[in-house]
The first five atom37 places (N, CA, C, CB, O) and aatype in JSON, in Angstrom:
{
  "aatype": [12, 9, 6, 10, 9, 19, 16, 19, 4, 0, 10, 0, 8, 14, 15, 5, 4, 6, 3, 5, 8, 10, 5, 18, 7, 10, 5, 7, 15, 10, 1, 5, 4, 0, 12, 2, 0, 14, 14, 18, 10, 0, 5, 17, 15, 2, 0, 8, 14, 11, 17, 15, 9, 19, 1, 17, 8, 4, 6, 19, 14, 8, 19, 1, 6, 11, 0, 3, 0, 1, 7, 14, 0, 1, 5, 0],
  "atom_mask": [
    [1, 1, 1, 1, 1],
    [1, 1, 1, 1, 1],
    [1, 1, 1, 1, 1],
    [1, 1, 1, 1, 1],
    [1, 1, 1, 1, 1],
    [1, 1, 1, 1, 1],
    [1, 1, 1, 1, 1],
    [1, 1, 1, 1, 1],
    [1, 1, 1, 1, 1],
    [1, 1, 1, 1, 1],
    [1, 1, 1, 1, 1],
    [1, 1, 1, 1, 1],
    [1, 1, 1, 1, 1],
    [1, 1, 1, 1, 1],
    [1, 1, 1, 1, 1],
    [1, 1, 1, 1, 1],
    [1, 1, 1, 1, 1],
    [1, 1, 1, 1, 1],
    [1, 1, 1, 1, 1],
    [1, 1, 1, 1, 1],
    [1, 1, 1, 1, 1],
    [1, 1, 1, 1, 1],
    [1, 1, 1, 1, 1],
    [1, 1, 1, 1, 1],
    [1, 1, 1, 0, 1],
    [1, 1, 1, 1, 1],
    [1, 1, 1, 1, 1],
    [1, 1, 1, 0, 1],
    [1, 1, 1, 1, 1],
    [1, 1, 1, 1, 1],
    [1, 1, 1, 1, 1],
    [1, 1, 1, 1, 1],
    [1, 1, 1, 1, 1],
    [1, 1, 1, 1, 1],
    [1, 1, 1, 1, 1],
    [1, 1, 1, 1, 1],
    [1, 1, 1, 1, 1],
    [1, 1, 1, 1, 1],
    [1, 1, 1, 1, 1],
    [1, 1, 1, 1, 1],
    [1, 1, 1, 1, 1],
    [1, 1, 1, 1, 1],
    [1, 1, 1, 1, 1],
    [1, 1, 1, 1, 1],
    [1, 1, 1, 1, 1],
    [1, 1, 1, 1, 1],
    [1, 1, 1, 1, 1],
    [1, 1, 1, 1, 1],
    [1, 1, 1, 1, 1],
    [1, 1, 1, 1, 1],
    [1, 1, 1, 1, 1],
    [1, 1, 1, 1, 1],
    [1, 1, 1, 1, 1],
    [1, 1, 1, 1, 1],
    [1, 1, 1, 1, 1],
    [1, 1, 1, 1, 1],
    [1, 1, 1, 1, 1],
    [1, 1, 1, 1, 1],
    [1, 1, 1, 1, 1],
    [1, 1, 1, 1, 1],
    [1, 1, 1, 1, 1],
    [1, 1, 1, 1, 1],
    [1, 1, 1, 1, 1],
    [1, 1, 1, 1, 1],
    [1, 1, 1, 1, 1],
    [1, 1, 1, 1, 1],
    [1, 1, 1, 1, 1],
    [1, 1, 1, 1, 1],
    [1, 1, 1, 1, 1],
    [1, 1, 1, 1, 1],
    [1, 1, 1, 0, 1],
    [1, 1, 1, 1, 1],
    [1, 1, 1, 1, 1],
    [1, 1, 1, 1, 1],
    [1, 1, 1, 1, 1],
    [1, 1, 1, 1, 1]
  ],
  "atom_positions": [
    [[8.29, 13.7, -9.29], [8.02, 12.28, -9.41], [9.34, 11.52, -9.31], [7.28, 11.96, -10.74], [10.36, 11.95, -9.86]],
    [[9.31, 10.41, -8.63], [10.49, 9.56, -8.49], [10.23, 8.26, -9.2], [10.84, 9.32, -6.99], [9.11, 7.74, -9.19]],
    [[11.27, 7.73, -9.81], [11.15, 6.47, -10.55], [11.89, 5.38, -9.78], [11.72, 6.62, -11.99], [12.97, 5.6, -9.24]],
    [[11.29, 4.22, -9.76], [11.88, 3.06, -9.12], [12.44, 2.18, -10.24], [10.83, 2.28, -8.22], [11.68, 1.68, -11.07]],
    [[13.75, 1.99, -10.26], [14.4, 1.18, -11.29], [14.64, -0.19, -10.66], [15.76, 1.84, -11.81], [15.37, -0.31, -9.67]],
    [[14.03, -1.21, -11.24], [14.1, -2.56, -10.7], [14.75, -3.46, -11.75], [12.67, -3.09, -10.3], [14.25, -3.57, -12.87]],
    [[15.85, -4.09, -11.38], [16.47, -5.07, -12.27], [15.9, -6.43, -11.92], [18.04, -5.06, -12.14], [15.99, -6.88, -10.78]],
    [[15.31, -7.08, -12.92], [14.67, -8.38, -12.71], [15.27, -9.4, -13.67], [13.12, -8.27, -12.91], [15.7, -9.06, -14.77]],
    [[15.28, -10.65, -13.24], [15.78, -11.74, -14.07], [14.7, -12.81, -14.14], [17.11, -12.33, -13.51], [13.98, -13.06, -13.17]],
    [[14.6, -13.44, -15.31], [13.61, -14.51, -15.51], [14.03, -15.73, -14.69], [13.48, -14.88, -17.02], [15.19, -16.13, -14.71]],
    [[13.08, -16.31, -13.97], [13.4, -17.49, -13.17], [13.83, -18.66, -14.05], [12.19, -17.89, -12.33], [14.72, -19.42, -13.68]],
    [[13.2, -18.8, -15.21], [13.52, -19.9, -16.12], [14.87, -19.69, -16.82], [12.41, -20.06, -17.15], [15.5, -20.67, -17.23]],
    [[15.3, -18.45, -16.97], [16.56, -18.12, -17.64], [17.25, -17.02, -16.84], [16.31, -17.65, -19.12], [17.14, -15.85, -17.18]],
    [[17.96, -17.39, -15.76], [18.54, -16.38, -14.86], [19.48, -15.37, -15.52], [19.28, -17.07, -13.77], [19.71, -14.29, -14.97]],
    [[20.02, -15.72, -16.68], [20.9, -14.75, -17.35], [20.1, -13.73, -18.17], [21.88, -15.49, -18.27], [20.68, -12.77, -18.68]],
    [[18.8, -13.93, -18.29], [17.93, -12.98, -19.0], [17.41, -11.96, -18.0], [16.75, -13.72, -19.72], [16.45, -12.22, -17.28]],
    [[18.05, -10.82, -17.97], [17.69, -9.77, -17.01], [17.35, -8.48, -17.76], [18.84, -9.52, -16.0], [17.81, -8.25, -18.87]],
    [[16.54, -7.67, -17.13], [16.17, -6.38, -17.72], [15.79, -5.42, -16.62], [15.0, -6.54, -18.72], [15.45, -5.82, -15.51]],
    [[15.85, -4.15, -16.94], [15.43, -3.1, -16.01], [13.98, -2.74, -16.27], [16.34, -1.85, -16.14], [13.56, -2.56, -17.41]],
    [[13.24, -2.64, -15.2], [11.86, -2.16, -15.25], [11.86, -0.77, -14.62], [10.86, -3.15, -14.51], [12.38, -0.59, -13.52]],
    [[11.28, 0.18, -15.31], [11.18, 1.55, -14.79], [9.74, 1.74, -14.31], [11.57, 2.62, -15.89], [8.81, 1.85, -15.11]],
    [[9.59, 1.77, -13.0], [8.26, 1.88, -12.4], [8.05, 3.29, -11.87], [8.07, 0.84, -11.28], [8.88, 3.81, -11.13]],
    [[6.96, 3.89, -12.25], [6.63, 5.22, -11.72], [6.18, 5.05, -10.29], [5.53, 5.93, -12.59], [5.2, 4.36, -10.0]],
    [[6.88, 5.67, -9.41], [6.61, 5.57, -7.99], [5.88, 6.84, -7.59], [7.92, 5.35, -7.15], [6.43, 7.93, -7.75]],
    [[4.68, 6.73, -7.09], [3.83, 7.88, -6.83], [4.25, 8.76, -5.67], [0.0, 0.0, 0.0], [3.47, 9.61, -5.24]],
    [[5.42, 8.57, -5.15], [5.88, 9.34, -4.0], [6.42, 10.69, -4.44], [6.95, 8.57, -3.23], [7.24, 10.77, -5.35]],
    [[5.97, 11.73, -3.81], [6.48, 13.08, -4.04], [7.4, 13.43, -2.88], [5.32, 14.13, -4.19], [7.08, 14.3, -2.08]],
    [[8.52, 12.76, -2.79], [9.44, 12.99, -1.68], [10.87, 12.86, -2.14], [0.0, 0.0, 0.0], [11.18, 13.06, -3.32]],
    [[11.73, 12.53, -1.21], [13.15, 12.41, -1.51], [13.49, 10.99, -1.95], [13.99, 12.8, -0.28], [12.69, 10.07, -1.83]],
    [[14.7, 10.84, -2.46], [15.17, 9.51, -2.85], [15.28, 8.6, -1.63], [16.54, 9.61, -3.55], [15.02, 7.4, -1.72]],
    [[15.64, 9.17, -0.49], [15.73, 8.38, 0.74], [14.34, 7.88, 1.15], [16.35, 9.23, 1.89], [14.2, 6.72, 1.56]],
    [[13.32, 8.72, 1.03], [11.96, 8.29, 1.35], [11.52, 7.19, 0.39], [10.99, 9.49, 1.28], [10.84, 6.24, 0.8]],
    [[11.89, 7.31, -0.87], [11.57, 6.28, -1.85], [12.2, 4.96, -1.41], [12.07, 6.68, -3.26], [11.52, 3.93, -1.4]],
    [[13.47, 4.98, -1.07], [14.17, 3.76, -0.67], [13.53, 3.13, 0.57], [15.64, 4.06, -0.39], [13.45, 1.9, 0.67]],
    [[13.08, 3.95, 1.49], [12.48, 3.42, 2.72], [11.07, 2.86, 2.48], [12.42, 4.52, 3.79], [10.65, 1.93, 3.15]],
    [[10.35, 3.44, 1.52], [8.97, 3.03, 1.28], [8.8, 2.02, 0.14], [8.14, 4.23, 0.98], [7.7, 1.52, -0.08]],
    [[9.87, 1.71, -0.57], [9.77, 0.84, -1.75], [9.52, -0.63, -1.45], [11.02, 0.96, -2.53], [8.81, -1.26, -2.24]],
    [[10.04, -1.24, -0.38], [9.89, -2.69, -0.21], [8.47, -3.24, -0.33], [10.41, -3.07, 1.11], [8.3, -4.27, -0.98]],
    [[7.44, -2.63, 0.26], [6.09, -3.18, 0.05], [5.64, -3.1, -1.41], [5.09, -2.45, 0.95], [4.95, -3.99, -1.9]],
    [[6.03, -2.03, -2.1], [5.69, -1.86, -3.51], [6.4, -2.94, -4.34], [6.08, -0.44, -4.0], [5.81, -3.51, -5.26]],
    [[7.66, -3.21, -4.0], [8.42, -4.25, -4.69], [7.81, -5.63, -4.45], [9.89, -4.23, -4.23], [7.75, -6.45, -5.36]],
    [[7.37, -5.88, -3.24], [6.72, -7.16, -2.93], [5.44, -7.33, -3.74], [6.41, -7.26, -1.43], [5.15, -8.42, -4.24]],
    [[4.68, -6.26, -3.88], [3.45, -6.3, -4.67], [3.78, -6.59, -6.13], [2.68, -4.95, -4.55], [3.12, -7.41, -6.77]],
    [[4.81, -5.93, -6.68], [5.2, -6.15, -8.06], [5.66, -7.6, -8.24], [6.33, -5.17, -8.48], [5.31, -8.26, -9.22]],
    [[6.44, -8.09, -7.29], [6.95, -9.46, -7.36], [5.82, -10.48, -7.34], [7.91, -9.72, -6.2], [5.86, -11.46, -8.08]],
    [[4.83, -10.26, -6.51], [3.67, -11.16, -6.46], [2.88, -11.15, -7.76], [2.75, -10.78, -5.29], [2.32, -12.17, -8.16]],
    [[2.84, -10.01, -8.43], [2.11, -9.9, -9.69], [2.91, -10.43, -10.88], [1.74, -8.45, -9.93], [2.34, -10.63, -11.95]],
    [[4.21, -10.67, -10.7], [5.09, -11.14, -11.78], [5.9, -12.34, -11.28], [6.05, -9.99, -12.27], [7.11, -12.23, -11.1]],
    [[5.24, -13.49, -11.06], [5.92, -14.63, -10.43], [7.01, -15.29, -11.27], [4.9, -15.66, -10.09], [7.78, -16.09, -10.74]],
    [[7.11, -14.98, -12.55], [8.15, -15.58, -13.38], [9.45, -14.78, -13.37], [7.65, -15.71, -14.81], [10.41, -15.14, -14.04]],
    [[9.46, -13.7, -12.59], [10.62, -12.82, -12.52], [11.12, -12.72, -11.09], [10.28, -11.43, -13.07], [10.34, -12.81, -10.14]],
    [[12.41, -12.52, -10.94], [13.02, -12.34, -9.63], [13.7, -10.98, -9.59], [14.04, -13.48, -9.32], [14.44, -10.62, -10.51]],
    [[13.46, -10.22, -8.54], [14.11, -8.92, -8.38], [15.52, -9.16, -7.85], [13.28, -7.98, -7.4], [15.7, -9.8, -6.81]],
    [[16.52, -8.65, -8.57], [17.9, -8.84, -8.14], [18.51, -7.57, -7.56], [18.74, -9.32, -9.31], [19.45, -7.64, -6.76]],
    [[17.99, -6.42, -7.95], [18.42, -5.15, -7.33], [17.44, -4.05, -7.73], [19.88, -4.77, -7.76], [16.65, -4.21, -8.66]],
    [[17.5, -2.96, -7.0], [16.61, -1.84, -7.28], [17.21, -0.57, -6.69], [15.18, -2.09, -6.72], [18.03, -0.62, -5.77]],
    [[16.78, 0.54, -7.24], [17.16, 1.84, -6.68], [16.15, 2.89, -7.14], [18.61, 2.23, -7.12], [15.37, 2.66, -8.07]],
    [[16.18, 4.01, -6.49], [15.29, 5.12, -6.82], [16.1, 6.21, -7.51], [14.58, 5.68, -5.53], [17.27, 6.43, -7.18]],
    [[15.48, 6.88, -8.47], [16.14, 8.03, -9.08], [15.09, 8.98, -9.63], [17.11, 7.6, -10.2], [13.94, 8.6, -9.87]],
    [[15.52, 10.2, -9.83], [14.66, 11.2, -10.46], [14.72, 10.94, -11.96], [15.11, 12.68, -10.09], [15.82, 10.89, -12.51]],
    [[13.59, 10.78, -12.64], [13.61, 10.47, -14.07], [14.4, 11.49, -14.87], [12.2, 10.4, -14.59], [14.33, 12.7, -14.63]],
    [[15.15, 10.99, -15.83], [15.88, 11.76, -16.81], [17.12, 12.48, -16.27], [14.98, 12.76, -17.42], [17.81, 13.14, -17.04]],
    [[17.42, 12.39, -14.98], [18.62, 13.05, -14.46], [19.86, 12.41, -15.06], [18.65, 12.97, -12.9], [20.79, 13.12, -15.46]],
    [[19.9, 11.09, -15.12], [21.06, 10.39, -15.69], [21.21, 10.73, -17.17], [20.93, 8.87, -15.5], [22.33, 10.93, -17.65]],
    [[20.09, 10.79, -17.9], [20.15, 11.12, -19.32], [20.73, 12.51, -19.54], [18.75, 11.02, -19.95], [21.53, 12.72, -20.46]],
    [[20.33, 13.46, -18.71], [20.85, 14.82, -18.83], [22.35, 14.85, -18.55], [20.11, 15.78, -17.87], [23.1, 15.55, -19.23]],
    [[22.8, 14.08, -17.54], [24.22, 14.03, -17.21], [25.0, 13.39, -18.35], [24.45, 13.25, -15.9], [26.09, 13.86, -18.69]],
    [[24.48, 12.33, -18.94], [25.15, 11.67, -20.06], [25.25, 12.6, -21.26], [24.39, 10.39, -20.45], [26.25, 12.57, -21.98]],
    [[24.24, 13.43, -21.48], [24.23, 14.34, -22.62], [25.3, 15.43, -22.48], [22.83, 14.98, -22.77], [25.83, 15.93, -23.47]],
    [[25.62, 15.79, -21.24], [26.65, 16.8, -21.0], [28.04, 16.25, -21.25], [26.57, 17.33, -19.59], [28.98, 17.02, -21.47]],
    [[28.19, 14.94, -21.22], [29.5, 14.32, -21.44], [30.23, 14.11, -20.13], [0.0, 0.0, 0.0], [29.7, 14.4, -19.06]],
    [[31.45, 13.61, -20.21], [32.22, 13.34, -18.99], [32.57, 14.61, -18.24], [33.5, 12.58, -19.34], [32.76, 15.68, -18.83]],
    [[32.65, 14.48, -16.94], [33.0, 15.62, -16.09], [34.46, 16.0, -16.34], [32.75, 15.3, -14.58], [35.31, 15.12, -16.49]],
    [[34.74, 17.27, -16.37], [36.11, 17.72, -16.54], [36.83, 17.73, -15.22], [36.15, 19.1, -17.17], [36.25, 18.07, -14.18]],
    [[38.09, 17.36, -15.26], [38.88, 17.36, -14.05], [39.92, 18.47, -14.12], [39.56, 16.0, -13.83], [40.46, 18.77, -15.18]],
    [[40.19, 19.06, -12.98], [41.14, 20.17, -12.94], [42.56, 19.69, -12.92], [40.9, 21.03, -11.74], [43.48, 20.5, -12.89]]
  ]
}
């Protein structure tokens, strides 16, 4: 499963921004997610007219959390 992370800001308060974690039903690669996301984003935007999408990306859920738990990468 791939997750679509969408950063949105309130139209009435542009400094009020938050990340929305949307489950994207695509069983493919991150590149496929990026290529197929725009219609899904448009649908979300139409359903949430008080919010503006300012950026988005695809990621595999919990990969970042696992990396953070391991700590900083060691350098040689």
